N, C-alpha and C positions, 0 to 999 in steps of 0.2 A: 893368421891368414894361411890358407892352403894353396899350394902351387899346383897348377894343372900341367900335366905333361902331355906331349903330343899324342902319345899312345893311348891315353885315357879319355881324350875329349870326344871321339866319335866323328861323324861327318855331318857337315851342315847340309841343309836342303839344297843350296846352290851347287855344292860339290856333287851331290847325288844326281842332280839334273844335268850337269855338264857330262858326267860319266855316261848317263843314259843317252844323251845326244850323240856322243862319240860312238857308242854301240849302234845306235839307230843309223847313223851315216854309214858305218862299216857294213851293216846288214843290207842297206839299200844298194850298196855297190856290189856286194858279193852274192847275195841270194839269187838275184835274177840270172846270173851266170850259171849258178848251180842248177837252177830249175831247167835251163835249156840244155844242160850237158846230157849227153846220151852215152851209154856204155857201148863199146865197140860190139857190133853184132856178129861179125865174122867168126871169131874164135869160139864163142859158146855154141853156135850152130854147127860148126865143124866138129866140135867135141861130141855133140849129141848125135850127129850123123855117123861118126866113127863108131860110137857105142852101139847104135842101132845096126850097123853093118855087122859088127861082131855078134850081136844078139841074133841076127838072122842066121848067121853061120851056126850058132849053137842050136837055135830052134830047128833047123833042118836036120841036124843029127839026132836031137832028142825025139822029134816027131817021126823020123824015118820017112820024110817026104820033102820034096823040094820047096824052098821058101824064097819069096821074092821081096825086094824092097821097091816100094811103089811111091811115086810122087803125084800129087794132084796136078792135073794139067793147068789149072788156074794159078798154081804156085802157092796155094794156101797152106800146104803141109805135106807130110809123108807118113807112111805106115808100112808094116810088115804084113804079108799075106801068104797063104798057101799058093804055090805056083799055078795050080789048076783053077783057082778062084782069086785072081789078083784084086778084085774089087772088095773082097771080104776081108776086113781087117782082123788080124789076130788080136785078141783082147789085150788092152793096155799098151798098144804099140802106136796109136795115132799121135802124131806131133803136129800141132797146128799153131801158127803164129797168132799171138794174142791169148793163148791158153797155156796153163801149166808152166813149165820151165821156159817157154817162149812167150810168156804173158807180156813182158815189157816190149816185145817186138811186134806189136799189133800193126798190121798194114804191110809188114815185110812179105816178100814172096821168094820162092825157091823154084827156079826153072831148070829143067833137066833136058839135055839134048843127048841122044844116044842112038844105038843100033835098034833097040827094041821099042816097040810102040804098044800102046794100050788101045783097047777098042772104044772106050768111053771117055770119062773125065779123068783118066789117069795115064801114067806112063811108067812101065817097069824099067828100072835102071840097074838092077843087080839081081842075079839068081844064084842060089846056093843049092847044090844037090845033096843027097842024103848022107854023103861023106863029108860035107862042109866045104867042098871046093866051089869056088866062085867061077862064073862064066868068064869068057874072054873079051867081053865088051869093054869099051873105054868111054864111059859117058862123061860129059862135061856138065858141071853144076854151077849155077850162078845165083848168088844171093843178092836181092835188090831191096832197098829201103822203101818206105811208104811212098816216096816220090818217084819210084822207078829207077833210081840211080843204082848202078852196080856197086855193091859194097865189097864183095869178095867173089872169087871164082876158083873152082877146083876141078881136077879130073880124078877119076877113080881108075887107077891102073888095072889092067887085066889081071884077074886072079887075086886081087888084093882086097883088104877090108879097111884100108886107111886112105883118106883123101890126100891128094898132093896139091899144094897151092899153085896157082897159075901166075903168081907174082914174079 
């Protein structure tokens, strides 16, 4: 007569079904919470804006002409442009919510209040001269989620290329 040890006998159908039921209950409790979780929007947008401000500075020196950072008046995104044609985006500089690195933030908006105005559907909020120096304006920038609730707000200190948090 051969003895069966616990390690060699395997699992019964009932044991497998109980384990599956426990996993299903766990998934039913955890997965909906994960699906509704959103990553914080403020920090990635701030990092991208900071990077674009530094790029505008570099573009102005490389091109030998003034470059501006422009926000869409409806808050849908921003871009870099030559100062004499702010509506003309420099290739590869448009950042729109719901696209590219901001794809997960569809419906978010970015509103800029500052000294400079735009003629049409845009607002210039930073200008860099041919030496890379930034204007003395101090715009305030507000990021809102798809429900219109303010998520984060910053100011851009005069002459600087990094946003300061308003918290």
